[in-house]
C-alpha positions in Angstrom: 9.2 3.0 5.4 8.5 6.6 4.4 8.0 7.3 0.7 10.2 9.8 -1.2 8.5 12.3 -3.4 10.0 13.8 -6.5 8.5 16.4 -8.9 8.3 13.9 -11.8 6.9 10.9 -9.9 3.2 10.4 -10.8 2.4 6.7 -10.6 -1.2 5.5 -9.8 -2.0 1.8 -9.0 -5.5 0.7 -9.9 -6.4 -2.0 -7.4 -9.1 -4.6 -8.4 -9.7 -8.3 -7.5 -8.4 -11.3 -9.3 -6.4 -14.5 -9.1 -2.8 -15.2 -9.8 -3.5 -15.7 -13.5 -5.3 -12.4 -13.8 -2.4 -10.6 -12.1 0.1 -12.1 -14.6 -2.1 -11.1 -17.6 -3.1 -7.7 -16.1 -3.6 -4.9 -18.6 -5.7 -1.7 -18.6 -8.1 -3.0 -21.2 -8.8 -6.1 -19.1 -9.2 -4.2 -15.9 -12.5 -3.5 -14.0 -12.3 0.2 -15.0 -10.4 0.5 -18.3 -11.4 4.1 -19.1 -9.9 5.3 -15.8 -6.5 4.5 -17.2 -7.0 6.8 -20.2 -8.5 9.6 -18.0 -5.5 9.5 -15.7 -3.1 9.6 -18.6 -4.8 12.8 -19.9 -3.7 14.4 -16.6 -0.1 13.2 -16.9 -0.5 10.2 -14.5 1.1 6.9 -15.2 -1.5 4.2 -14.2 -0.9 0.5 -13.8 -3.1 -2.5 -12.9 -2.7 -3.9 -9.4 -4.7 -7.1 -9.3 -5.3 -8.1 -5.7 -6.0 -11.3 -3.8 -5.4 -12.1 -0.1 -3.0 -14.9 -1.2 -0.5 -12.4 -2.6 -1.2 -9.4 -0.4 2.5 -8.8 0.3 3.3 -8.6 -3.4 0.6 -6.0 -4.0 1.8 -4.1 -0.9 5.2 -3.8 -2.4 3.7 -2.6 -5.7 1.6 0.1 -4.0 4.5 1.4 -2.0 6.2 2.3 -5.2 3.2 4.3 -6.4 2.0 7.8 -5.5 -1.7 6.8 -5.3 -3.8 3.7 -5.1 -7.4 3.8 -6.4 -9.2 0.7 -5.1 -12.1 -1.2 -6.6 -12.8 -4.1 -4.3 -16.2 -5.0 -2.9 -16.7 -5.4 0.8 -17.6 -9.1 0.1 -15.5 -10.5 -2.7 -15.3 -14.1 -3.6 -16.5 -15.2 -0.2 -13.9 -13.1 1.6 -14.1 -9.8 3.4 -11.7 -6.9 3.1 -10.0 -7.3 6.5 -6.6 -8.3 5.1 -6.7 -5.8 2.3 -7.8 -2.9 4.5 -5.0 -3.5 7.0 -2.5 -3.4 4.1 -4.1 -0.2 2.7 -3.8 1.5 6.1 0.0 0.7 6.1 0.4 1.9 2.5 -1.5 5.1 3.3 0.7 5.7 6.4 3.8 5.6 4.2 2.5 8.6 2.1 0.6 6.9 -0.7 -2.8 8.5 -1.4 -5.4 5.7 -1.0 -9.0 6.1 -2.1 -11.2 5.1 -0.6 -9.3 4.9 2.6 -10.5 2.0 4.9 -11.2 4.5 7.7 -13.4 6.6 5.5 -15.2 3.4 4.3 -16.1 2.6 7.9 -17.6 6.0 8.4 -19.3 6.5 5.1 -19.6 3.2 3.2 -21.4 0.9 5.5 -25.2 0.7 6.0 -24.9 2.1 9.5 -24.4 5.6 7.8 -28.2 5.4 7.2 -28.8 5.3 10.9 -26.1 7.8 11.9 -27.4 10.5 9.5 -31.1 9.7 9.6 -32.0 13.1 10.9 -30.0 15.5 8.6 -32.7 15.7 5.8 -32.1 12.7 3.6 -33.3 10.0 6.1 -36.6 8.3 7.0 -37.8 6.1 9.9 -34.6 4.1 10.5 -33.4 1.8 13.3 -30.3 -0.1 14.2 -30.2 -3.7 15.5 -26.9 -4.4 17.2 -27.8 -8.0 18.1 -30.3 -10.7 17.1 -31.9 -10.2 20.5 -32.7 -6.5 19.6 -34.1 -7.6 16.2 -36.3 -10.3 17.7 -37.6 -7.9 20.2 -38.3 -4.9 18.0 -38.9 -6.1 14.4 -42.3 -7.8 15.2 -43.6 -4.7 16.8 -42.6 -2.5 13.8 -44.2 -5.0 11.4 -47.4 -4.9 13.5 -47.9 -1.3 12.2 -48.7 -2.9 8.8 -46.2 -1.3 6.5 -43.2 -3.3 5.2 -39.7 -2.7 6.3 -36.4 -3.0 4.5 -33.6 -4.7 6.4 -29.9 -4.3 5.4 -26.8 -6.0 6.7 -24.0 -3.8 7.8 -21.6 -4.4 4.9 -22.4 -6.0 1.6 -23.0 -5.5 -2.2 -25.1 -6.6 -5.0 -28.2 -6.7 -2.9 -26.8 -9.5 -0.6 -28.3 -9.2 2.8 -31.0 -6.6 1.9 -34.6 -7.8 2.5 -38.1 -6.3 2.1 -40.1 -7.8 5.0 -43.9 -7.5 5.6 -46.5 -9.3 7.7 -48.2 -12.3 6.2 -50.3 -13.5 9.1 -49.6 -14.8 12.6 -46.0 -15.8 12.9 -45.4 -15.4 9.2 -43.7 -12.8 7.0 -43.6 -12.1 3.3 -39.9 -11.5 2.3 -38.0 -10.5 -0.8 -34.2 -10.7 -1.0 -32.6 -7.9 -3.2 -30.0 -10.3 -4.6 -30.5 -10.6 -8.4 -32.9 -13.3 -9.4 -34.8 -13.6 -6.1 -38.5 -13.5 -5.8 -41.0 -12.9 -3.0 -41.8 -15.8 -0.7 -43.8 -16.4 2.5 -41.9 -18.0 5.4 -42.2 -18.1 9.2 -40.7 -15.2 11.2 -38.4 -17.7 12.9 -37.1 -18.9 9.6 -36.4 -15.3 8.6 -34.5 -14.7 11.9 -32.4 -17.8 11.1 -31.5 -16.3 7.7 -30.3 -13.1 9.4 -28.2 -14.7 12.1 -25.0 -14.5 10.0 -25.4 -10.7 9.7 -24.6 -10.3 13.4 -21.3 -12.2 13.4 -18.3 -10.3 14.6 -19.1 -6.6 14.5 -22.1 -7.2 12.3 -25.4 -5.4 12.7 -28.6 -4.8 10.7 -30.3 -1.5 9.6 -34.1 -1.3 9.5 -35.7 1.3 7.3 -39.3 2.1 6.4 -40.2 0.8 2.9 -40.7 3.6 0.5 -44.0 3.2 -1.5 -42.6 5.2 -4.4 -39.8 2.6 -5.0 -41.5 1.5 -8.2 -40.7 4.9 -9.6 -37.0 4.1 -9.6 -33.7 4.9 -8.0 -31.5 7.9 -8.6 -27.8 7.5 -8.1 -25.7 10.6 -7.6 -22.0 10.1 -8.5 -19.6 12.3 -6.6 -15.9 13.2 -6.7 -15.1 14.4 -3.3 -17.9 16.8 -2.5 -19.3 17.6 -6.0 -21.8 15.7 -8.1 -20.3 14.6 -11.4 -23.2 12.6 -12.9 -26.3 10.7 -12.3 -27.7 7.2 -12.9 -31.4 6.5 -13.1 -32.6 2.9 -12.7 -36.4 2.6 -13.3 -36.6 -1.0 -12.1 -34.4 -1.9 -9.1 -33.9 -5.1 -7.1 -36.9 -4.7 -4.8 -39.4 -3.6 -7.5 -42.7 -5.5 -6.7 -43.4 -6.7 -10.2 -40.1 -8.3 -11.3 -37.2 -10.3 -10.0 -34.7 -8.7 -12.4 -33.5 -5.1 -12.1 -33.4 -3.0 -15.2 -30.4 -1.1 -16.6 -29.1 2.1 -15.0 -29.0 5.0 -17.5 -26.3 7.6 -17.0 -26.7 11.3 -17.2 -24.3 14.3 -16.9 -24.4 16.5 -13.8 -26.3 19.2 -15.6 -29.4 17.1 -16.3 -32.4 19.4 -15.5 -34.7 16.9 -13.7 -32.0 16.1 -11.1 -30.9 19.6 -10.1 -33.1 19.9 -7.1 -31.6 16.7 -5.7 -28.1 17.9 -6.6 -28.4 21.2 -4.9 -29.8 19.7 -1.7 -27.1 17.0 -1.6 -24.1 19.4 -2.3 -25.4 22.3 -0.3 -27.2 20.8 2.7 -27.0 17.0 3.2 -23.4 16.3 2.4 -22.0 19.1 4.6 -24.2 18.0 7.4 -23.1 14.4 7.0 -19.5 15.5 7.0 -19.9 17.3 10.2 -21.7 14.3 11.8 -19.2 11.8 10.6 -16.1 14.1 11.0 -14.9 13.7 7.4 -13.2 16.7 5.7 -13.9 17.2 2.0 -10.4 16.3 0.8 -10.8 13.0 2.6 -13.9 12.0 0.8 -13.3 9.4 -1.9 -12.3 10.5 -5.4 -15.3 8.5 -6.6 -18.4 7.4 -4.6 -22.1 7.5 -5.0 -25.4 8.0 -3.1 -28.5 6.2 -4.0 -31.9 7.9 -3.4 -35.5 6.8 -3.6 -38.4 9.2 -4.0 -40.0 10.0 -0.7 -43.5 11.4 0.0 -44.5 14.6 -1.9 -44.2 17.8 0.1 -47.2 20.0 0.9 -46.4 22.0 -2.2 -46.2 18.9 -4.4 -42.4 18.7 -4.7 -40.5 15.5 -4.6 -38.6 14.5 -1.4 -35.7 12.0 -1.4 -34.7 9.2 0.9 -31.1 7.9 1.0 -31.1 4.1 0.7 -27.3 3.4 0.2 -23.9 4.9 -0.1 -21.2 3.1 -2.2 -17.5 3.8 -1.8 -15.7 0.5 -2.1 -16.2 -0.4 -5.8 -18.2 2.1 -7.8 -18.6 0.8 -11.3 -19.8 1.5 -13.9 -20.2 5.3 -13.8 -20.9 8.1 -16.3 -18.4 9.5 -18.7 -18.7 12.9 -17.0 -16.9 11.4 -14.0 -13.6 10.4 -15.6 -11.9 13.8 -15.9 -13.0 15.0 -12.4 -11.8 11.7 -10.9 -8.4 12.1 -12.6 -8.1 15.8 -11.7 -8.9 15.0 -8.0 -6.3 12.2 -8.0 -3.6 14.5 -9.3 -4.5 17.2 -6.7 -4.3 14.7 -3.9 -0.9 13.4 -5.1 0.4 16.9 -5.3 -1.0 17.7 -1.8 0.6 14.6 -0.3 3.9 15.4 -2.0 4.1 18.8 -0.2 2.8 17.4 3.1 5.0 14.2 3.3 4.0 10.9 4.8 0.9 10.8 7.0 -1.3 8.2 8.7 -4.4 10.3 8.1 -7.0 8.9 5.6 
């Protein structure tokens, strides 16, 4: 059923996971992103929690259909479930005229590991390959490992380091592997045992991305937080999940978008790489999420001694936490999209 727009209607539902008890007790201060509620209020938006679980999907659907916007914080793998039921519901809600961010169709283009392969040649990529089946991985991975340098393998959809592996040769028929999931350490196993661990990643539409390991990884990860097409802050993590000397990643320190040491990266991302990625993926700027991020590693130094950067991940499903400098741009963008939808009427576009 099509939504009706009125000049005074400005309701935003904040969608995050939880059980029935969490839904009953839902309040902004107990949500996954409490400061977002205050930011939206500063722009005249009335935000409300929308705790989600597949078991009461219809109830949440009804709630979202009464709102003007739904901002969603649900991981691609949450509590042992994927987002298939949620995403189908969000498509229906968006088609009714509610602004949904991030829209499931945009997530499929931008928020899976396959984006690393699809955009590998636009300036932020490295030696990257795509395995569409276990057969392809069995055929090609041993040959790439023979070159001597480690590889980093990543399942198509995931979070928290689940399904991300550093893999290197350890002798005939053996590999040295490190899972990026928190608390894991390096181990030596047979190549066959590693293939067995990766079998589940190919279920359904699954696939695996294979990137060259970046030797400068111990220097840390730089996260660029974006609202639509503009950087609104940075996060620097000196010790990440695949750091060779520890099993526990360190804290991510947040910085405003004007931080001097990150300006070269910011200008290349906003001015070159993101426009190129949008053209490649066919995503207009206003359809980019109201909050998302790109994670970069330091690549090889250029001939002039400057840093280069390698994209290692894009997050759009559940970006949290993020810097204070992102709150007002996020709220401003949400208001702008609501107003644009109000003039345009219902649409099925993301």
